[in-house]
Backbone as JSON Lines, residues from 0, in Angstrom:
{"i":0,"aa":"M","n":[0.84,-1.19,0.0],"ca":[0.0,0.0,0.0],"c":[0.88,1.24,0.0]}
{"i":1,"aa":"G","n":[0.55,2.21,-0.81],"ca":[1.33,3.43,-0.9],"c":[0.98,4.39,0.23]}
{"i":2,"aa":"F","n":[1.64,5.51,0.23],"ca":[1.36,6.52,1.23],"c":[1.44,7.88,0.58]}
{"i":3,"aa":"D","n":[0.93,8.88,1.27],"ca":[0.82,10.24,0.77],"c":[1.97,11.07,1.33]}
{"i":4,"aa":"L","n":[2.95,11.34,0.49],"ca":[4.18,12.01,0.91],"c":[4.5,13.14,-0.06]}
{"i":5,"aa":"T","n":[4.73,14.33,0.48],"ca":[5.13,15.47,-0.34],"c":[6.37,16.11,0.28]}
{"i":6,"aa":"V","n":[6.99,16.99,-0.5],"ca":[8.21,17.68,-0.07],"c":[8.05,19.15,-0.43]}
{"i":7,"aa":"K","n":[8.44,20.03,0.5],"ca":[8.44,21.47,0.17],"c":[9.4,22.22,1.07]}
{"i":8,"aa":"R","n":[9.76,23.42,0.63],"ca":[10.65,24.27,1.44],"c":[9.9,24.77,2.65]}
{"i":9,"aa":"V","n":[10.59,24.83,3.77],"ca":[9.98,25.29,5.01],"c":[9.61,26.77,4.91]}
{"i":10,"aa":"Y","n":[10.2,27.49,3.96],"ca":[9.93,28.91,3.78],"c":[8.61,29.16,3.05]}
{"i":11,"aa":"E","n":[8.05,28.14,2.41],"ca":[6.74,28.28,1.79],"c":[5.69,28.29,2.9]}
{"i":12,"aa":"P","n":[4.62,29.08,2.72],"ca":[3.62,29.13,3.79],"c":[2.94,27.77,4.0]}
{"i":13,"aa":"P","n":[2.6,27.45,5.24],"ca":[1.86,26.21,5.49],"c":[0.52,26.23,4.73]}
{"i":14,"aa":"A","n":[0.11,25.06,4.29],"ca":[-1.16,24.93,3.56],"c":[-2.02,23.89,4.27]}
{"i":15,"aa":"P","n":[-3.33,24.04,4.18],"ca":[-4.21,23.09,4.85],"c":[-4.0,21.64,4.39]}
{"i":16,"aa":"D","n":[-3.56,21.46,3.15],"ca":[-3.4,20.09,2.64],"c":[-1.99,19.53,2.86]}
{"i":17,"aa":"D","n":[-1.18,20.21,3.69],"ca":[0.17,19.7,4.01],"c":[0.1,18.45,4.87]}
{"i":18,"aa":"G","n":[-0.95,18.28,5.62],"ca":[-1.01,17.17,6.56],"c":[-0.01,17.42,7.69]}
{"i":19,"aa":"Q","n":[0.69,16.37,8.07],"ca":[1.69,16.49,9.13],"c":[2.97,17.06,8.54]}
{"i":20,"aa":"R","n":[3.44,18.16,9.12],"ca":[4.61,18.86,8.61],"c":[5.83,18.47,9.44]}
{"i":21,"aa":"V","n":[6.82,17.86,8.77],"ca":[7.99,17.34,9.47],"c":[9.26,17.97,8.89]}
{"i":22,"aa":"L","n":[9.96,18.74,9.71],"ca":[11.25,19.32,9.3],"c":[12.31,18.23,9.42]}
{"i":23,"aa":"V","n":[13.02,17.97,8.32],"ca":[14.0,16.88,8.29],"c":[15.43,17.4,8.14]}
{"i":24,"aa":"D","n":[15.68,18.62,8.58],"ca":[17.03,19.19,8.61],"c":[17.6,19.09,10.02]}
{"i":25,"aa":"R","n":[18.9,18.93,10.12],"ca":[19.56,18.85,11.43],"c":[19.68,20.24,12.06]}
{"i":26,"aa":"I","n":[19.77,21.26,11.22],"ca":[19.97,22.63,11.68],"c":[18.69,23.43,11.39]}
{"i":27,"aa":"W","n":[18.27,24.24,12.37],"ca":[17.06,25.06,12.18],"c":[17.3,26.06,11.04]}
{"i":28,"aa":"P","n":[16.34,26.2,10.12],"ca":[16.51,27.12,8.98],"c":[16.55,28.58,9.43]}
{"i":29,"aa":"R","n":[17.46,29.32,8.81],"ca":[17.64,30.74,9.15],"c":[16.4,31.54,8.8]}
{"i":30,"aa":"G","n":[16.11,32.51,9.66],"ca":[15.1,33.51,9.35],"c":[13.66,33.05,9.47]}
{"i":31,"aa":"I","n":[13.41,31.91,10.07],"ca":[12.03,31.46,10.22],"c":[11.77,31.2,11.7]}
{"i":32,"aa":"R","n":[10.63,31.68,12.16],"ca":[10.26,31.47,13.56],"c":[9.57,30.11,13.7]}
{"i":33,"aa":"K","n":[9.78,29.48,14.84],"ca":[9.2,28.14,15.05],"c":[7.69,28.15,14.86]}
{"i":34,"aa":"E","n":[7.02,29.19,15.36],"ca":[5.56,29.22,15.23],"c":[5.12,29.39,13.77]}
{"i":35,"aa":"D","n":[5.93,30.06,12.96],"ca":[5.59,30.24,11.55],"c":[5.77,28.95,10.75]}
{"i":36,"aa":"A","n":[6.62,28.07,11.23],"ca":[6.88,26.82,10.52],"c":[5.72,25.83,10.64]}
{"i":37,"aa":"A","n":[4.89,25.99,11.66],"ca":[3.71,25.14,11.87],"c":[4.07,23.65,11.79]}
{"i":38,"aa":"L","n":[5.1,23.26,12.54],"ca":[5.58,21.88,12.48],"c":[4.74,20.93,13.31]}
{"i":39,"aa":"T","n":[4.6,19.72,12.81],"ca":[4.11,18.62,13.61],"c":[5.28,18.06,14.4]}
{"i":40,"aa":"L","n":[6.45,18.02,13.74],"ca":[7.62,17.39,14.34],"c":[8.88,17.93,13.67]}
{"i":41,"aa":"W","n":[9.94,18.12,14.46],"ca":[11.27,18.4,13.92],"c":[12.08,17.15,14.18]}
{"i":42,"aa":"L","n":[12.29,16.37,13.12],"ca":[12.95,15.07,13.25],"c":[14.41,15.2,12.8]}
{"i":43,"aa":"K","n":[15.24,15.8,13.67],"ca":[16.66,16.02,13.37],"c":[17.38,14.7,13.11]}
{"i":44,"aa":"D","n":[16.95,13.65,13.82],"ca":[17.67,12.37,13.76],"c":[17.6,11.69,12.4]}
{"i":45,"aa":"V","n":[16.68,12.11,11.54],"ca":[16.58,11.49,10.22],"c":[17.4,12.25,9.18]}
{"i":46,"aa":"A","n":[17.96,13.38,9.58],"ca":[18.78,14.19,8.67],"c":[20.12,13.51,8.42]}
{"i":47,"aa":"P","n":[20.78,13.86,7.31],"ca":[22.12,13.32,7.06],"c":[23.09,13.74,8.17]}
{"i":48,"aa":"S","n":[24.12,12.93,8.4],"ca":[25.15,13.29,9.37],"c":[25.81,14.6,8.94]}
{"i":49,"aa":"D","n":[26.42,15.27,9.92],"ca":[27.12,16.52,9.59],"c":[28.2,16.28,8.54]}
{"i":50,"aa":"D","n":[28.94,15.18,8.67],"ca":[30.0,14.88,7.7],"c":[29.44,14.73,6.29]}
{"i":51,"aa":"L","n":[28.33,14.0,6.17],"ca":[27.74,13.79,4.85],"c":[27.18,15.09,4.3]}
{"i":52,"aa":"R","n":[26.52,15.85,5.14],"ca":[25.93,17.13,4.71],"c":[27.02,18.07,4.21]}
{"i":53,"aa":"K","n":[28.13,18.15,4.94],"ca":[29.22,19.05,4.53],"c":[29.89,18.55,3.25]}
{"i":54,"aa":"W","n":[30.06,17.23,3.13],"ca":[30.67,16.68,1.92],"c":[29.8,17.0,0.7]}
{"i":55,"aa":"F","n":[28.49,16.81,0.82],"ca":[27.57,17.04,-0.3],"c":[27.58,18.51,-0.71]}
{"i":56,"aa":"G","n":[27.4,19.41,0.24],"ca":[27.42,20.83,-0.04],"c":[26.44,21.27,-1.12]}
{"i":57,"aa":"H","n":[25.39,20.51,-1.35],"ca":[24.38,20.8,-2.37],"c":[24.98,20.92,-3.77]}
{"i":58,"aa":"E","n":[26.0,20.12,-4.02],"ca":[26.63,20.07,-5.34],"c":[25.89,19.03,-6.2]}
{"i":59,"aa":"P","n":[25.18,19.46,-7.24],"ca":[24.43,18.51,-8.07],"c":[25.29,17.36,-8.6]}
{"i":60,"aa":"A","n":[26.58,17.6,-8.84],"ca":[27.46,16.55,-9.35],"c":[27.63,15.42,-8.33]}
{"i":61,"aa":"R","n":[27.39,15.7,-7.07],"ca":[27.53,14.69,-6.01],"c":[26.19,14.06,-5.63]}
{"i":62,"aa":"W","n":[25.11,14.43,-6.32],"ca":[23.76,14.02,-5.95],"c":[23.59,12.5,-5.88]}
{"i":63,"aa":"A","n":[24.0,11.78,-6.92],"ca":[23.81,10.32,-6.94],"c":[24.55,9.66,-5.78]}
{"i":64,"aa":"E","n":[25.79,10.07,-5.56],"ca":[26.55,9.47,-4.46],"c":[26.0,9.89,-3.11]}
{"i":65,"aa":"F","n":[25.53,11.13,-3.01],"ca":[24.91,11.58,-1.77],"c":[23.71,10.7,-1.43]}
{"i":66,"aa":"R","n":[22.85,10.43,-2.41],"ca":[21.67,9.6,-2.17],"c":[22.07,8.21,-1.69]}
{"i":67,"aa":"E","n":[23.11,7.65,-2.3],"ca":[23.58,6.32,-1.88],"c":[24.11,6.34,-0.45]}
{"i":68,"aa":"R","n":[24.95,7.33,-0.14],"ca":[25.52,7.42,1.21],"c":[24.44,7.68,2.25]}
{"i":69,"aa":"Y","n":[23.48,8.53,1.9],"ca":[22.39,8.86,2.82],"c":[21.52,7.62,3.06]}
{"i":70,"aa":"A","n":[21.28,6.84,2.04],"ca":[20.49,5.61,2.19],"c":[21.18,4.65,3.16]}
{"i":71,"aa":"V","n":[22.49,4.57,3.1],"ca":[23.23,3.72,4.03],"c":[23.03,4.23,5.46]}
{"i":72,"aa":"E","n":[23.11,5.56,5.63],"ca":[22.87,6.13,6.96],"c":[21.45,5.81,7.43]}
{"i":73,"aa":"L","n":[20.48,5.96,6.54],"ca":[19.09,5.7,6.89],"c":[18.87,4.23,7.24]}
{"i":74,"aa":"D","n":[19.54,3.34,6.51],"ca":[19.43,1.91,6.81],"c":[19.85,1.62,8.25]}
{"i":75,"aa":"G","n":[20.8,2.39,8.75],"ca":[21.28,2.21,10.11],"c":[20.56,3.05,11.14]}
{"i":76,"aa":"N","n":[19.52,3.73,10.72],"ca":[18.8,4.67,11.58],"c":[17.33,4.26,11.69]}
{"i":77,"aa":"G","n":[17.13,3.01,12.07],"ca":[15.79,2.44,12.07],"c":[14.77,3.18,12.9]}
{"i":78,"aa":"E","n":[15.2,3.72,14.04],"ca":[14.24,4.38,14.93],"c":[13.62,5.62,14.29]}
{"i":79,"aa":"A","n":[14.45,6.49,13.73],"ca":[13.93,7.72,13.1],"c":[13.1,7.38,11.86]}
{"i":80,"aa":"V","n":[13.55,6.42,11.07],"ca":[12.79,6.01,9.88],"c":[11.45,5.42,10.3]}
{"i":81,"aa":"A","n":[11.44,4.62,11.35],"ca":[10.19,4.03,11.84],"c":[9.23,5.11,12.33]}
{"i":82,"aa":"Q","n":[9.78,6.15,12.94],"ca":[8.94,7.25,13.4],"c":[8.25,7.92,12.22]}
{"i":83,"aa":"L","n":[8.99,8.14,11.14],"ca":[8.4,8.73,9.93],"c":[7.37,7.81,9.3]}
{"i":84,"aa":"R","n":[7.7,6.52,9.22],"ca":[6.76,5.56,8.64],"c":[5.47,5.49,9.46]}
{"i":85,"aa":"G","n":[5.59,5.66,10.77],"ca":[4.4,5.69,11.62],"c":[3.5,6.86,11.28]}
{"i":86,"aa":"L","n":[4.11,8.03,11.04],"ca":[3.33,9.2,10.64],"c":[2.68,8.97,9.28]}
{"i":87,"aa":"L","n":[3.41,8.34,8.37],"ca":[2.87,8.09,7.03],"c":[1.65,7.17,7.08]}
{"i":88,"aa":"G","n":[1.58,6.33,8.11],"ca":[0.43,5.45,8.27],"c":[-0.82,6.19,8.7]}
{"i":89,"aa":"K","n":[-0.68,7.47,9.06],"ca":[-1.82,8.25,9.56],"c":[-2.31,9.3,8.55]}
{"i":90,"aa":"G","n":[-1.75,9.31,7.35],"ca":[-2.19,10.3,6.37],"c":[-1.01,11.04,5.76]}
{"i":91,"aa":"R","n":[-1.34,12.13,5.07],"ca":[-0.32,12.9,4.35],"c":[0.75,13.44,5.28]}
{"i":92,"aa":"V","n":[1.99,13.34,4.8],"ca":[3.14,13.92,5.49],"c":[3.88,14.81,4.49]}
{"i":93,"aa":"T","n":[4.22,16.01,4.91],"ca":[5.04,16.91,4.1],"c":[6.4,17.02,4.76]}
{"i":94,"aa":"L","n":[7.44,16.59,4.02],"ca":[8.82,16.73,4.5],"c":[9.29,18.13,4.18]}
{"i":95,"aa":"L","n":[9.77,18.84,5.17],"ca":[10.21,20.22,5.0],"c":[11.73,20.32,5.09]}
{"i":96,"aa":"Y","n":[12.29,21.21,4.28],"ca":[13.74,21.42,4.24],"c":[14.01,22.9,4.03]}
{"i":97,"aa":"G","n":[15.22,23.32,4.34],"ca":[15.58,24.72,4.21],"c":[16.44,25.08,3.01]}
{"i":98,"aa":"A","n":[16.98,24.09,2.32],"ca":[17.92,24.34,1.21],"c":[17.27,25.14,0.08]}
{"i":99,"aa":"H","n":[18.1,25.85,-0.67],"ca":[17.61,26.61,-1.83],"c":[17.32,25.7,-3.02]}
{"i":100,"aa":"D","n":[18.11,24.67,-3.18],"ca":[18.0,23.77,-4.33],"c":[16.82,22.82,-4.1]}
{"i":101,"aa":"E","n":[15.77,22.99,-4.91],"ca":[14.55,22.21,-4.72],"c":[14.66,20.79,-5.27]}
{"i":102,"aa":"A","n":[15.67,20.51,-6.07],"ca":[15.82,19.19,-6.67],"c":[16.86,18.33,-5.97]}
{"i":103,"aa":"H","n":[17.85,18.96,-5.36],"ca":[18.98,18.24,-4.75],"c":[19.09,18.59,-3.28]}
{"i":104,"aa":"N","n":[18.31,17.94,-2.44],"ca":[18.37,18.18,-1.0],"c":[17.98,16.91,-0.26]}
{"i":105,"aa":"N","n":[18.26,16.9,1.05],"ca":[18.04,15.69,1.82],"c":[16.57,15.27,1.9]}
{"i":106,"aa":"A","n":[15.64,16.22,1.85],"ca":[14.21,15.86,1.92],"c":[13.8,15.09,0.65]}
{"i":107,"aa":"V","n":[14.28,15.53,-0.5],"ca":[13.99,14.82,-1.75],"c":[14.59,13.42,-1.71]}
{"i":108,"aa":"A","n":[15.85,13.33,-1.23],"ca":[16.5,12.02,-1.12],"c":[15.76,11.13,-0.12]}
{"i":109,"aa":"L","n":[15.32,11.7,0.99],"ca":[14.59,10.93,2.0],"c":[13.25,10.44,1.46]}
{"i":110,"aa":"A","n":[12.55,11.28,0.72],"ca":[11.27,10.88,0.12],"c":[11.49,9.7,-0.84]}
{"i":111,"aa":"G","n":[12.54,9.78,-1.64],"ca":[12.86,8.67,-2.55],"c":[13.16,7.39,-1.79]}
{"i":112,"aa":"Y","n":[13.88,7.52,-0.71],"ca":[14.21,6.37,0.14],"c":[12.93,5.73,0.71]}
{"i":113,"aa":"L","n":[12.06,6.58,1.25],"ca":[10.82,6.07,1.83],"c":[9.91,5.43,0.79]}
{"i":114,"aa":"R","n":[9.85,6.05,-0.39],"ca":[9.02,5.46,-1.46],"c":[9.57,4.12,-1.9]}
{"i":115,"aa":"G","n":[10.89,3.98,-1.88],"ca":[11.51,2.7,-2.23],"c":[11.19,1.61,-1.22]}
{"i":116,"aa":"M","n":[10.91,2.01,0.02],"ca":[10.53,1.05,1.05],"c":[9.04,0.73,0.97]}
{"i":117,"aa":"G","n":[8.3,1.66,0.3],"ca":[6.85,1.71,0.25],"c":[6.14,0.45,0.17]}
């Protein structure tokens, strides 16, 4: 059975159809107040490690390898992944991220990972 999963920048205004809003960055995004983010959960533990995040640096040329390395981290992070899967069992989940690049970021990679488990 599939699940309802979307991805958007945390800087976009919350929408009624976002469902549960989960910030999946390790670092709080600059310039946004916690109340404005309208989060259901800030799941720092599902974010890439600091080493992986710094290595990637949002370089599109490193995207494929970043996704592979991040998947390995996620494979070893069963508790945080299980927490997300539990939310997905309750309806729509919107993964939120702070990066400028809408195509190459950890939330997009995480969504792909979760869909592969789907």
